[in-house]
N, C-alpha and C positions, 0 to 999 in steps of 0.2 A: 485543581487536579482531581479532587475527590468527586466533583460533579461529573467530570469526564468518565471516571471509573464507574460511577453508578449508571450512567447512560449506556456505556458499553456493556455492562453486565445485564442491563435491561434488554438490550438488543439480543444478546446471546440467550437470555432466558426465554424471550418470546419465541426464538427459533425452535427451542426444544420443548418447553413446557406447554405452550398453547396447543401445539399439534398433538402432543402425547396425551392430552386430556380427552381426546376423541379416539374412539376405536378406528382402526385402519379401514374397516368396511364403510365408515361414514365419510371418509375423505374422498370426495368425488371431484375436487377442484382440478382444473387442467394442469398439466405439467408446466413448470416455470420455463421460460425461454433461456437460451444459453447465457445471456447477460446476467439474468437473475441467479442462475445456478452458480456462475463464477463469483458473483458478489457474495453469496452466502458462504462459499468456500473461503473467500478472502477474509470475511469477518471472523470466521472460526479461528483463523491464525492468531487472533488476539486473546484467545481463551485463557491464557496463563498470565495476562497482564495484571500488575499490581499485587500479585501473590508472591510473598517471599519464599525463598528456598534455594537449594543448591541447583546446579545445572541439571543434574540427573533427576532430582525431584520434580523440577519444573517441566522437564521433557516428558516424564511419565504422566504428570497432570494434564499437560496439553494433549498428549496422545489419547488419554482416557476420555477427555471432554470432546475432542473432535470425533473420535470413534463412536461415542455414545450418540451423537447427533446423526452421523452418517448411517448408523444402523437402525435408526428409528423408522419403522415402517411408513408412517405418514410422510416423513421427510423424503424417503425413497420414492414415494408416489409422485412427489413434486419435482425432484431433481434427478431421479434415477439412482443407480447403484454406483457409488463412488467408494473406492478403497484407498486408504493411506498406504503408499508404497515406498516412501522415503521419508525419514524423520518421524515425527517432528523433531527439529533440532533447535536448541536454544543457544544463543551466544550470550554469555554472562561476563560482564567486566568484573575483575577482581575488586573486592571490597564492596561490591553491590550485590545484594542477595535478591536481585530481580532480573527478569529477562530483559536484555538489552535489545536483541533482535531475535525473531522467531520465524521459522519457515518450515513448510512441509510440502510434499507432493501427493496429490490425489489422482487416481486413475479411473477412467470410465471408458472401456474399449481402447481405442487408439488416441484418446484425448488425455493429456496429462496437465493438470493445473498446478503451477508453482505459486503457492499462496504465501505472501510476505506480510508480517505484522506491521502495524503502525507504531507510533510513539507509545512507549510504556509510561503512563503518567507518573510512575514511582521511580523512574530511572533518570538520575541527574545526567548521566552520560548521553542518553537519548536527547534530552532537551538541549543541552549546551554543546555537545561535541558532535552531534549529528544534525538535529533540527536547525539550531541557530549558528552553526559554524559555516557562515557564508562569506565572511570578509575575505578569506583567501580562497583562491580557485586553483585547481590542478588540471593539467592538460589531459584530454582523453587519449589514451595510449593504445587503444585497440583499433583494428580495421585499417583500411586504406583510405586515409583522409584526403579529400580534394585539396590541392595546394592553395586554394583561395579561402579555406576555412581554418580557424583555430578553435575547435570545440574545447570547452573547459567545463568542468563540473565543480560544484562547491566542495570544500574540504570535508564537510559533513556527509555529503553524498558519497564521496570517495571512501571515507571510513566505512560507512555502512555497506557499500558495494564490496569492499575487500573482505569484510566479515562473511558476507553471503557467498562469495566466490571461493575463499580460501580457508576460513577459520571454522566453518560449519560443516561437519561431516556426520553421516549416518552409516553405520557399519563400515567405517573407514573410507567412505566415498564422498566426495563433494557432490553437490547437486548436478553439476555438468558431467562429472564422471558417471553418475547414475543414469542421467538422461542419454548419454552417449551409448551406454550398454543397451538401454531400452531401444534406441533407434536401430542399433546394429542387429538386435535380435528380432526385430519386427519385419514381417513380410510386406506390410502395408505402410503407407505414409503416416507418420505420427504427427499430431498437432500438439505443440507445447504452448500453454497459455500462462503468461506471467500476470499476476494480479496482486494488488495491495491497496490499502486505504490509508490516507494521511501520509505519514512518513513512508509507508509502503507504497503509496501512490507516486512517490518520487523514486524509490529504490527499484520498483518493478520494471519501469521502462529502462532504467539504467542497466539492470541485470539482463533484460531481454536483448538490449543492443550489444552488450558485452558478449552474450552468448552467440548472437548472429555474427559479430565480427570475428569470433574465434571458432566458428562452426567447423572448419576443416580440422581443427585440433582435437575436438571431442566427438564429432559426429562423422568425420570423413566426408565422403561425397554422397552419402545416402540422402534421399530427398526427405524433407520435413517442413512443416509449416510452423511459424512462430506468430502467435497473436498476443496482444497486450491489452489488459483491461484495468488501467489505473483509475482510482477514484479519490477525489478530494486531496490530491497531492500538491505540494508546493513545487516550484521550479527546480529541476535537478541541476541545470547549468545555464550557460550563457546563450546568446542568440545563435552563435555558430553551432553550438551543440544541438539546439532546437532544429536548426536547418538540416544538419546532418542526420539527426534522428528521424525527422519527417521524411527525408529522402530514402531512408532504409526501411522504416517500419510504419510510416504514416498511414499507409493503406490497410494495415492490419491492426491498427490501434483504435480502441474505443475509449476515449477519455471522458470521464463523468465528473462533473463538478457543479456545485450549487453557487449561483451568482452572488449570493450574500453570505457565503462562507469565507471567513477571514483567511484560512489556511491556503487555498489556491491563489490568493492575492499576494502571497509571498513567493518570490522575492523580486518581482518585476516592479521597478520604481513607480511607474504610472499606476499600477494596480494597488500598490501600497498606499498611494495618496488617496485612493478611494475609500479606504477602510473607515475613516471617521464618519462618513455619511452613509454607510451601508444600511443602517437601521433607522434613518430619519423617515418620517417625523416622530415615530413612536419612541425612539431612544436617541437622545442627543449625545454627542461625544463629550466626555468630561476631560479634565486635565490629565488624568492618568492615561486615558486612551491616546490622546494627542502626543503625550510624552513617549509612550511605547512605539507609536508609529514613527516618530522622529528617530528613535534609536534604531528601528528596523531599517529605515531609509539610509541611515548612516552605515549600517553593516553592508547593505546592498549597493552602496554608492559606486558607480562606474563598473559594476559587475555585469551590466547588460543582460541581467537575468531575463529569460523568456520561456514561457511555457512551451512544452511540446504541443504540437497542433494548436497554436495560439488562436486560431479562428474558430475553435469549437465553441458553440453556444452553450452556456451553462443552463442548468435547470433553474427555473424561476422560483426563487425563494420568497417567502412572505413572512411578515411579523404580525402576529395577532396582537393588537393594541392592548388587549386586556389580559394577556398571558405571556410571560408571568407577571406578577405584581411588581411594583417598582423596586421593592427590596431584593428581588431575585433576578433583575434584568441582566445582571452580569452572566447569567446562565444561557442567555439567548445565543451568543456565538458558539457555545459548546453544542447546543441543540442543533444549530444550523450545520455544524461540521459533521455530526453523526447522521 
């Protein structure tokens, strides 16, 4: 867990400090494309991970860190001018002094990015009641479901989704209430982009689909566009959920994953069985890895878990045979995930 925290901190530090070492007049690099801009905004949602504090303290910390990056001139040259317009909001479980879930909305013109944090390495709730809570599934209760489908999501995805939809408010408004007002007050079509990494890569498509299925309730009949950019996410639900999601949002979703990242291999049973051989021949599976995979397969058994857009080709990951040294090879999966 500490290694994940260090790597995440490094990613965030690189975003801010490398660019600020150079004067803005020297930054002549071309603007990042839309996918890269959204990914940066997604990663920033994790800026309060592993920091203890009250909900209010963590929200202020996250807001300060996100704002500092977005106001950096060299960052603005690469991604444009983005402003935080809702949140950031932290959901914190009682007895845990850490962020369980985090989310904020950033705006650039008529584009609104809803950025959802991934697993907080310091949160027991995140690990065991959201990430690994896949044995039980709950029915998808939104939208007009075709009679031949029974879409279900994991209990962990359901918990996280409920926090995002109901429990997290900024200035007294849920994220959909805020977005509804935004759409209502806009003369032009608004694009809402949902994004997240890791756990956020499972929650962002679930939230996007829930938003689309309830559109008439929060946005009325006004036109809007919903896009989704999840990265490195596990499966949110079963095969029917994947089929239903793809029929509704498949054409506006860009799923990003590394083909030797363990996390996107959860919780599809076939993909879980591939985990022990992901890093061969450089790293051979040991008894601990095989045991953990068996446990994961047991949790996912008969769940028919399927990735959204399952035909999406993953980025080709590689393992440097000399890095890291043998005593640190347990860090390779964490590096591949980030």
